[in-house]
N, C-alpha and C positions, 0 to 999 in steps of 0.2 A: 219814693222816686221824686226827683227834681225835675224842672221844666226841661233842662238839657236832655236828660235822660229820655223823656218822654218824646221829645222832638226827634232825637236820633232813631227811635223805633220807626217813626214813619219814614225818616230819611233812608234807613236800610231797605225798607220796601220799596221806595221809589227808584232806588240804584238798581235793586234786583230786577224789576219790572222793565225799566228802561234799557237794561242790559239784555234781557231776554228778547225784548222786541227786536233787537239788532240781529238776533239769530233766526228770525222767521222769514218766511218767503211769501211774497205776493199777497193776495187777499185771502190768506189762509185763516180758518176758524181760529187757530191759535193767535195769529197777529191781531185779530179783531178782539179776541177776549183780553189778551194782555194790553191793548191799548185802552180799551173800556176800563180796565181795572187801574191802569196808570192815570188816566183822566181822573177818575173818580178819587183816587189816592191824592193826586195834586190838589184838587179843588177842596177836599175836606181839610187837607193839611193847611193849605194857605188861609182858608177862612178862619180856622181856629187859631192858627199861628199869628195872624194879624191883630186878631182880638186879644189873645191872651199872651203874647210874648212882644210883638212890635209894638202895639199901642201903649202898654205901660213903660217901654223903653223911651218913647218919644219924649216923656217928661224929663229925662235927664240930659243934660247938654252933652255928656261923654258918649251917649249912644243915640242921639237923635238922627244925626245924618245916616248911619248905618242902618237904622231902622227903616227910613224912608227908602233907601236904597234897596233894601230887601223886599219892601212892599212893591217897589216899582219893577223889581226882577219877577215877582210874581205875576204882574200884569204882562210882562214880556212873555213868560211862559203860557198865559191864558192866549195872548195872540198867536203863538206857535201852535197851540192846540186847536185853535179855531182855524188856522189855515190849513193844518193837516185834516181837519174834519170835512174841508172843502174838497179836498183831493181824492182821487181814486187810489185805494190802498194798493192796488196791484201795479201801479206805475212805478218805474225806476225813480221818478221824481219824488214819491212819498217817503222812501226810506232815505233818500238824500236830505229831504227836508225834515224827517224825524231825527237825523244826525245833529241837527241844530238844536232841536229841543233836548236831546240827550245830553249835548255839551252844556246848554244853559242849566239843565237840572244839576248836572254834576258841578258845575262853577258855583252855583247858587248854594248848594249844600257845603261846598268846602269853604266858602266865604263864611257861612254861617258857623260851622263848627270850629274853624280855626282863628276867626277874628271876632265875629259878633258874641259867640259864647263867652269868650274871655272877656270882653269889655262888660257884657251883661252880669257876668259873675262878680264883677267888682262893685256894680251899683245895686244890686238886688240883695236883700237879706236872706238869709236861709228859710226863714219862714215865707217870704214872697216867692222863692223858688219852688218850694212845695205847694203852696197855694195855687200858683199860676199852673203847675202841672195837672193838678186836680181839674181846675177850670177847663184847661186845654184839653185834656182827655176826656171829659164830659161832652164838650162841643164837638171834638172830633169824632167821637162815637155816635153822637146824634147824627152827624152828617154822614157817616159811613154807613149807619143801619137805617136811617130814615130819608127824609126829604134832603135832597142833595142839590146844592147850587151848581150850575155848569160851569162856573168859573169864580174865582175869589171874590171877584167885584160884585156878586150877587148875594153874598153873605149878609 
């Protein structure tokens, strides 16, 4: 597996969870569970992705700006999650605000998969792609199964 395939696995999970949340109502147990899972997935993914995908790409002129932009978008998603955490899940404002997070998640993943991955594919060797996938998956699993940052900034 290469780094792009490893990242896409989490991307698919993020899309599914975000979409399922839009189908929930009020302060339901399902919304609470799905949002907790999405927050956990986003934080684990961002922390591991920044260390094992974006950080190596910053070294290349061709991918430096896109890497910084991707990390900035992680921070924007963290802020949206923090704002949602402060709101009553049963309020109509919560789902309206969640739609902003949903949009940001989908926009970010689209940018990565259709722009950044292509650029990264040109600067990374096949061995680097495989090695980065292994390191990413190890760190991602550590965060998913163990001590978890509440945002990518805490990694």
